[in-house]
N, C-alpha and C positions, 0 to 999 in steps of 0.2 A: 879454167876458172879465172886465172889472172887476166886474160884478155877481156872477159866479161866485166870484171871489176874496172879495168882501164876504160872500157867503153862507157860504163855507167858513170864513173867519175868525170870523164871528159864531157859527157852529155849534160850532167848536172852543172858543171862549170859553164858550159855553153849557155844553158838556160839562165843561169844567174847573170852572166855577162849580158846576154840579150835583154833581159828584163831591166836590169839596173841601168844599162846604157840608154834604153828608151826612156825610162823614168827621169833620168838626168837630163836628157835632151828636152823633154816636155817641160820640166821644171825650169830649165835655162831659157825657155821662151820668155818667161816673165821675171826671173830672178837671176842675180840680185837686181833690185830696183835701182839702187845707187851704184855708181861706177866705183870699182876698186882697182887700185894699181898694185901690181906685183912686179917690181922691176920695170922693164919696158912694156909689160903686158897690161892691157886694160880688160877688166872682166865686168860685164854687165849683161843683163838679159837682152835678148834681141828686141822685144817689144818696147821696153823702156828706152833703149838706145836709139831705136828708129821711130819712136812714137810720132813725131811731127811728120816725117815722110810717109808713114803708114796712114796717118789721119788724112793727109792730102790725097793719097791714092784711094782710100775708102770714099772720101767725098766725091772724087771724080767718077768712080765706078757707080756709086749709088745714084748720082745725078744722071749719068749716061745710060745705065743699064737697068736700074731697079726702080727708081722713082723720079719721073721727070714731070714737067709742067703739063704736058698733054695728058698724062695719066691722071694728075690731080684735077685738072679742069674737066676731063671726061667723067670722073667719079662724082665731082660736085654737081655737074650738070645733070647726071642721072638721078642723084638724090633729090635735087631741087625739083626736077620734073615729076618724079614719083610722089614726093610729099605734097607738091602743089596739086597734082591730080587727085590724090587721096582727100586732101582738104576740100577741094572744090566739089568732088563727088558727094560729100556730105552736106555741102552748103548750097548747091545749085538744085533747085527743085527738079524732081524726077519727071514731072509732067512735061518738061521741055523736050524730053526724048533725045533724038539725034542732035538737035540744035544745042542742047545742054552739053552733050559729049564733045561736040566741035568747039564750043566755047571753052570747056575745060582743057582740051588739048592745045588750043590756041594760046590761052593764058599760060599754061604750064611750059609750052615750048618757048614762048616769048620771054618769060621770066628766066628760065634756065639759060637761054642764049644771052640775055642781057647780063646776067651775073657772070657767066663764063667769059664773056668779053671783058668785063672789068677785071676778072682774075687774070685773064690773058695779058692785059696791060701791065699788071703787076709783075709778070714774069721777067721783065727787063730790070726791075728794081729789087727783086728778091732772088738770091741764089741758093738753091737747095744745097749745093756743094758747100757754100759758106756756113749755112745753118748746121749741116752735118759736122763740119770741121769744128765749129764753135762748141757743139754738144760733146764731141769726142775729146776736145782739149780739156773740158771740164771734168772728164772722168779721171779718177785716180787709178794708176796702173795696178795697185794692189786690189782695188775693188773690181777692176776689169778682170784680173786673174781669178778672183773668186766667182765672178759671174760666168766666165768661160767654163770654169770647173763645174759649176752647178749645171750648166747647159749641156756640156759634152764630157763630163768627168768619167762617166761609165764607158764611153767610147774610147777615151784615152787609155783607160785601164785595159780595155779589150785589146787595143793595139800593143800595149806592153806585154800582155799575156801571149799574144801571137808571136811577138819577138822572142819571148822566152821559149815557146815551142819550137820556133825556127832555130834558136840557139841550141836547144836540146838535140834536134835532128843533126845539125851541123857538127855539134860536139860528139855525137855518137858515130858519125861517119868518119871523122878525122882519124881516130886510131885504126879504123878498118882500112882506110885508104893508105895510111902509113905502113900498115902490115903488108899490103900487097906491093907497095913501092920498094920497101926494104927487102 
């Protein structure tokens, strides 16, 4: 009976430690927002401390891998072509038949190519990376923390619960292992 109690207490402490350690680690991503000094130690959340470096990394990654000019130009070109064709289909008389279809495609292609060329010329003058950096710098770290929590708060709690379960299992195994070692 004593061994079962020891296993249960160890398992519960393991679960508590696993859960609390994970919650603390998640909290410390964003908090404290301001740097505090305790003797030679500086305490500040990872994201507030590294905000500028992280923003620069996000800007580079977004521009390189998520949203670049060729993607934007391609999307705009498709929308212009589609909307132009739809507009011309309703305004070019149907009795023109194939000639009307060819005129519609010719105008839609020409217009979308013309506009995408202009947009392409702007790519040297506008940096997606710089826009992303500017937008992220305007974000308050506290608001960012709330936004992340709204977006993935449930998943973060799930991770903490998994760590509690893992802590429970490890805590239960510890006295059993010590029993066999001793």
